[in-house]
N, C-alpha and C positions, 0 to 999 in steps of 0.2 A: 358683180357689185359687192363692195365691202360694206358689211352691215355694222355701222357704228352704234354703240350702245353706251349711253351715259346714265349712271344711276341717279335717281331722284327719290325723295321721300316726303311725306307729310304725316303729322299726327292728327288723329281724329279723337276728340274727347267727348265723353258723355258721362256726366256725373263723376264718379271716381275712376271710371274705366278709360283707358287710353289705348287706342289701336294704332299701330304703325302701318302705313301703306307705303310700299317701297318697290323699286325695280328699275330696270330689269335686273332680277337677281341672278347670281351665278350658281353653278351646279353645286359647289361646296356648301353654299348657304341653304339651298333647297334640301340637300341631304340631311342637314342638321335639324330641320323643322319637322314637326308632326302635323297631321291633318286633324281638324276638328271633326267630331263624330257626326256633326250635322251636314257635312259635305257628302251628300249621297245622291245628287241629281243624276249623275252619269254612271257611277259604280261605287262600291264600298270605298271608304276613305283610304284604306291601305292600297287598294288597286288603283285608285285615282292618283296617289302619289307615284306609283310605279309608272303610270301613263305620263305624268309630268316630268319624271326623270328621263323618259324617252324623248319628249318634246324638247327639253332643254339642250339636247345633243345637236339639234339642227342649227346650223350657223345663223339662219335668219330669225330664229325664234326669239320671242320675248315673253317672259313670265313676270307679271306684276302680282304681288301678294299683299293681303292685309293680314296682319298677325297680332295675336294677343300673347305677348311673350314669345315662346318658341312654337306656338300653335297657330297654324294657318287657318284663318276663319273665312277667307275669301280669296279669289284669284281670277286672273284673266290671262289667256294665252293668245299670242299672235304668231302666225307662221304662214307659209305658203299654202294656198288652197289645195285640198286633196286632189290628186291626179284624176279621180273619178268625177270631180265636179266640173261644171262648164267654165268656172272662173279660171281654172288652170289652163284652159285653151289659149288664154291671152299670152302665156309664156313670158310674163313680165317679171323681171327680177325685183321690181319695186312695188309689187302688189301683194299685200299681206291680208290675211283673214283673221278677224277676231273670232277664233275658233271656239272658245268657251269662256263664259264668265259665270261664276257661281259664288253665292254668299251663303254661309251657314244660317239656317233658320233662327238660331239663337242670337244672331248679330244683325238682324235686318233693320234695326232702328238707328243705325249709324251712318246711313247713306254711303255705305262702303262701295257699292257699284259705281256711283258717280265719282267718288274719290279715287277709285282704282283707275278709271278712265282719265281723270284729270292728271294723275301721276304718269300714266302711259304717254300722254301727249306733252309732258314737260320737256321731253328730250327733243332738242332741235332737229335731230336726224329724222324724226317722223315727218318733217316737211318734204322729205324725198320720196315718200310712199303714198300710194293709194291704199287706204284701209277700208275693208268691207266687212259686213256681217249680214247673215241671213237669219231672219227671225220667223220661226214657224210656230203657230199657236199650239201645236201638239207637244212642243217641248216645254211649255209654260206650266208653272206650278199653280194652276187655277184652284185646285182643291185646297192646297196648303195656305194660300193667301186669301181665299174667299172672293177673289175678284172675278168679274166677268171677262170674257175674251177682250172686249173693247177697252175696259178699264186697265187690263194688264198690258195691252198694246200701248196705251197712253203712258203708262209707267215706263215701259221699255224705251219708248222714244225719248222720254225725258232723261233717262239714265244715259242713253247713247249720245244725246245732245251735249252732255257734260264733257264728252271727248271730241266734240265737233262733228259727230256723224249725223247725217240727215237722210231722209228717205229719197230713194232713187227709183224711177220706173224701170221695169224690165219685162221681158216676155218669157222669163223662166217658168216652165210649167208648174213646178212645185210651189213657187211663190204665187203664181196666178191661180192656184187651185183653191185658195180661200182669200177673201178680201182683207182678213186680218194679218196675213203673212206680208212681210215687207223686206226689201233690200235696203240697207242703209250703208252709207259710205262717207269717207272723209278724204278729200283730194288735197294732198299737201301742196304748199305753195311752190315747191321745186319738183313736183312729180313729173313735169314735162308734157308738152303738147301731144307728142306721139303716144305716150303712155295713156293719156286721157282718151285719145281717139280709139285706141285698142280696147280700153275698158268699155267704152260705149259700144264698140262692135260686138263684144261678148255679151253685153247686157241685152242687146236686141239681135236675135238671129233672123227675125222676119222683118224685111225692110218696110213693110206696110205699117209697122209699129212706130217708125221714126217720125 
């Protein structure tokens, strides 16, 4: 499958501050940007940039960023599911996972998560894909936000819905291990009937769940 990528952007303004949300960005652009010090959800900012530089090498990958000047203050990555995950068993070349989405704590009042997902879906090529994301409560910044598990889940669902993702049932053990965990997905209008059937097969490994 040829992974077509068309650049899109929008500006998010709040007071005198203007944030540019753009992507999919190219390797050269990513190299020239620096990471905000508040991007520490997964690893230190410098290490996270190194990880993004590796992600951008994959032909299917997409990286959407929100930046304040040359400083990345938020980002999302799309790429094939990890080979160790059940979602890779589908072996679909049009199944992408929203692998990470992170916003610096200093920029959480700009609705950057929603706007990153909006820009992500502006590319018409996304209609060829099934996009999925797995949300686990133990990854959520409950302490930093002061939200309860259920409040945070509600926020996450609203953010994901900005990109057209909605909850899907599954018998995946990790997701089923807690009622707040959820699988969310967006099925593009050109994803194809066979791809949808295969996605459904991987969602449910136990036929009694169908």
